[in-house]
Backbone as CSV, one residue per row, in Angstrom:
resi,resn,N_x,N_y,N_z,CA_x,CA_y,CA_z,C_x,C_y,C_z
1,MET,-22.713,-122.713,3.715,-23.899,-123.033,2.950,-23.451,-123.537,1.586
2,MET,-23.978,-124.693,1.213,-23.633,-125.303,-0.066,-24.490,-124.686,-1.161
3,SER,-23.935,-124.451,-2.305,-24.660,-123.820,-3.400,-24.900,-124.843,-4.512
4,TYR,-26.125,-124.829,-5.044,-26.484,-125.715,-6.145,-26.786,-124.883,-7.382
5,ALA,-26.746,-125.527,-8.537,-27.012,-124.818,-9.788,-28.435,-124.296,-9.838
6,ASP,-29.349,-124.954,-9.132,-30.746,-124.535,-9.150,-31.066,-123.449,-8.127
7,ASP,-30.094,-123.036,-7.321,-30.328,-121.965,-6.349,-30.623,-120.671,-7.087
8,VAL,-31.441,-119.827,-6.486,-31.794,-118.546,-7.089,-31.254,-117.439,-6.202
9,THR,-30.527,-116.504,-6.808,-30.029,-115.352,-6.068,-30.843,-114.132,-6.475
10,PHE,-31.472,-113.479,-5.497,-32.285,-112.300,-5.745,-31.415,-111.062,-5.758
11,PRO,-31.895,-109.947,-6.372,-31.107,-108.712,-6.430,-30.668,-108.223,-5.040
12,SER,-31.443,-108.543,-4.018,-31.082,-108.109,-2.668,-29.901,-108.900,-2.117
13,GLY,-29.514,-109.958,-2.818,-28.415,-110.790,-2.369,-28.905,-112.038,-1.644
14,ARG,-30.211,-112.104,-1.340,-30.790,-113.258,-0.664,-30.762,-114.451,-1.615
15,VAL,-30.423,-115.623,-1.099,-30.334,-116.827,-1.917,-31.465,-117.778,-1.533
16,ARG,-32.225,-118.187,-2.517,-33.267,-119.196,-2.313,-32.658,-120.517,-2.702
17,GLN,-32.457,-121.391,-1.699,-31.783,-122.651,-1.963,-32.722,-123.666,-2.567
18,TRP,-32.158,-124.451,-3.440,-32.871,-125.565,-4.039,-32.982,-126.655,-2.984
19,CYS,-34.126,-127.301,-2.934,-34.277,-128.439,-2.027,-35.203,-129.452,-2.674
20,GLN,-35.104,-130.648,-2.235,-35.956,-131.696,-2.773,-37.319,-131.631,-2.109
21,MET,-38.380,-131.849,-2.888,-39.741,-131.776,-2.372,-39.970,-132.812,-1.282
22,GLY,-39.344,-133.957,-1.404,-39.518,-135.013,-0.406,-39.126,-134.556,0.981
23,ASN,-38.053,-133.786,1.077,-37.616,-133.298,2.379,-38.644,-132.355,2.984
24,ILE,-39.258,-131.548,2.170,-40.260,-130.604,2.662,-41.512,-131.353,3.076
25,MET,-41.926,-132.330,2.268,-43.171,-133.043,2.535,-43.066,-133.949,3.764
26,ASP,-41.857,-134.362,4.114,-41.679,-135.241,5.267,-41.814,-134.500,6.585
27,LYS,-41.623,-133.204,6.571,-41.673,-132.428,7.806,-43.110,-132.237,8.256
28,LYS,-43.315,-132.290,9.555,-44.634,-132.024,10.107,-44.852,-130.515,10.113
29,PRO,-46.095,-130.072,9.899,-46.344,-128.638,9.936,-46.089,-128.097,11.338
30,GLN,-45.542,-126.911,11.384,-45.272,-126.297,12.672,-46.582,-125.880,13.311
31,GLU,-46.723,-126.227,14.586,-47.921,-125.820,15.289,-47.753,-124.385,15.742
32,ARG,-48.754,-123.610,15.465,-48.740,-122.209,15.823,-49.312,-122.085,17.236
33,PRO,-48.581,-121.484,18.145,-49.121,-121.336,19.493,-50.349,-120.427,19.476
34,GLU,-51.331,-120.782,20.290,-52.541,-119.972,20.335,-52.210,-118.600,20.896
35,THR,-52.741,-117.593,20.249,-52.534,-116.244,20.736,-53.580,-115.929,21.795
36,THR,-53.368,-114.871,22.506,-54.299,-114.476,23.551,-55.678,-114.203,22.972
37,SER,-55.746,-113.602,21.784,-57.043,-113.311,21.181,-57.769,-114.596,20.797
38,ASP,-57.031,-115.626,20.348,-57.642,-116.922,20.039,-58.209,-117.549,21.302
39,GLN,-57.457,-117.483,22.383,-57.911,-118.056,23.642,-59.132,-117.310,24.163
40,ALA,-59.118,-115.993,24.039,-60.252,-115.187,24.499,-61.498,-115.509,23.687
41,PHE,-61.353,-115.656,22.381,-62.498,-116.006,21.536,-63.041,-117.381,21.899
42,ASP,-62.141,-118.350,22.083,-62.571,-119.705,22.436,-63.348,-119.705,23.749
43,LEU,-62.881,-118.952,24.727,-63.567,-118.867,26.013,-64.932,-118.206,25.850
44,TRP,-64.989,-117.122,25.087,-66.256,-116.423,24.837,-67.249,-117.360,24.149
45,LEU,-66.792,-118.091,23.148,-67.664,-119.002,22.408,-68.161,-120.133,23.308
46,LYS,-67.258,-120.704,24.080,-67.626,-121.802,24.973,-68.684,-121.360,25.982
47,ARG,-68.479,-120.206,26.578,-69.447,-119.696,27.560,-70.797,-119.403,26.904
48,GLY,-70.760,-118.808,25.727,-71.995,-118.488,25.022,-72.783,-119.733,24.648
49,LEU,-72.076,-120.751,24.160,-72.748,-121.994,23.792,-73.341,-122.686,25.020
50,HIS,-72.612,-122.655,26.135,-73.146,-123.233,27.368,-74.400,-122.496,27.819
51,GLN,-74.380,-121.178,27.729,-75.558,-120.403,28.132,-76.762,-120.748,27.266
52,LEU,-76.545,-120.942,25.993,-77.648,-121.229,25.074,-78.171,-122.663,25.173
53,PHE,-77.281,-123.636,25.371,-77.676,-125.027,25.174,-77.602,-125.924,26.403
54,ASP,-77.102,-125.466,27.528,-77.017,-126.334,28.707,-78.377,-126.828,29.160
55,ASP,-79.371,-125.953,29.149,-80.710,-126.366,29.588,-81.255,-127.475,28.697
56,VAL,-81.082,-127.338,27.405,-81.574,-128.344,26.469,-80.803,-129.658,26.640
57,ALA,-79.492,-129.567,26.786,-78.668,-130.773,26.918,-78.960,-131.517,28.213
58,ASN,-79.435,-130.824,29.227,-79.720,-131.454,30.518,-81.134,-132.021,30.608
59,GLU,-81.957,-131.814,29.587,-83.302,-132.370,29.601,-83.231,-133.885,29.477
60,PRO,-84.183,-134.599,30.092,-84.168,-136.069,29.971,-84.512,-136.501,28.544
61,ILE,-83.948,-137.631,28.161,-84.209,-138.177,26.821,-85.596,-138.826,26.847
62,PRO,-86.459,-138.525,25.882,-87.806,-139.103,25.859,-87.760,-140.635,25.801
63,GLU,-88.688,-141.264,26.517,-88.745,-142.724,26.581,-88.884,-143.354,25.198
64,GLU,-89.675,-142.742,24.335,-89.876,-143.304,22.994,-88.566,-143.328,22.204
65,LEU,-87.760,-142.279,22.341,-86.469,-142.235,21.646,-85.537,-143.313,22.197
66,LEU,-85.530,-143.492,23.523,-84.705,-144.542,24.122,-85.145,-145.922,23.636
67,ARG,-86.448,-146.123,23.513,-86.973,-147.399,23.024,-86.519,-147.653,21.590
68,LEU,-86.598,-146.620,20.740,-86.173,-146.759,19.343,-84.683,-147.096,19.244
69,ILE,-83.894,-146.473,20.084,-82.444,-146.742,20.085,-82.176,-148.178,20.496
70,GLU,-82.839,-148.629,21.540,-82.667,-150.010,21.998,-83.102,-151.013,20.944
71,GLU,-84.198,-150.733,20.253,-84.655,-151.626,19.186,-83.645,-151.701,18.052
72,ASP,-83.045,-150.564,17.731,-82.063,-150.527,16.645,-80.800,-151.303,17.029
73,ARG,-80.416,-151.242,18.294,-79.232,-151.992,18.752,-79.458,-153.493,18.639
74,GLY,-80.711,-153.915,18.837,-81.017,-155.351,18.811,-80.953,-155.947,17.418
75,GLU,-81.058,-155.133,16.402,-81.068,-155.643,15.019,-79.694,-155.970,14.510
């Protein structure tokens, strides 16, 4: 390990190395793997939202709304 004048040595003996900000900023953030609790929550939320809104989402679109959309596309 190369040592620089700007390195900081802590009382525990741990060394915090100096580095250029550009090197840090160029790195992509590490993706955190989803935990089981995250997956369980996502599944619970998805099922709950489907139970609440599937009936509404499956209703036919009113003719007047379709007409308004078509008129707007023509402009």
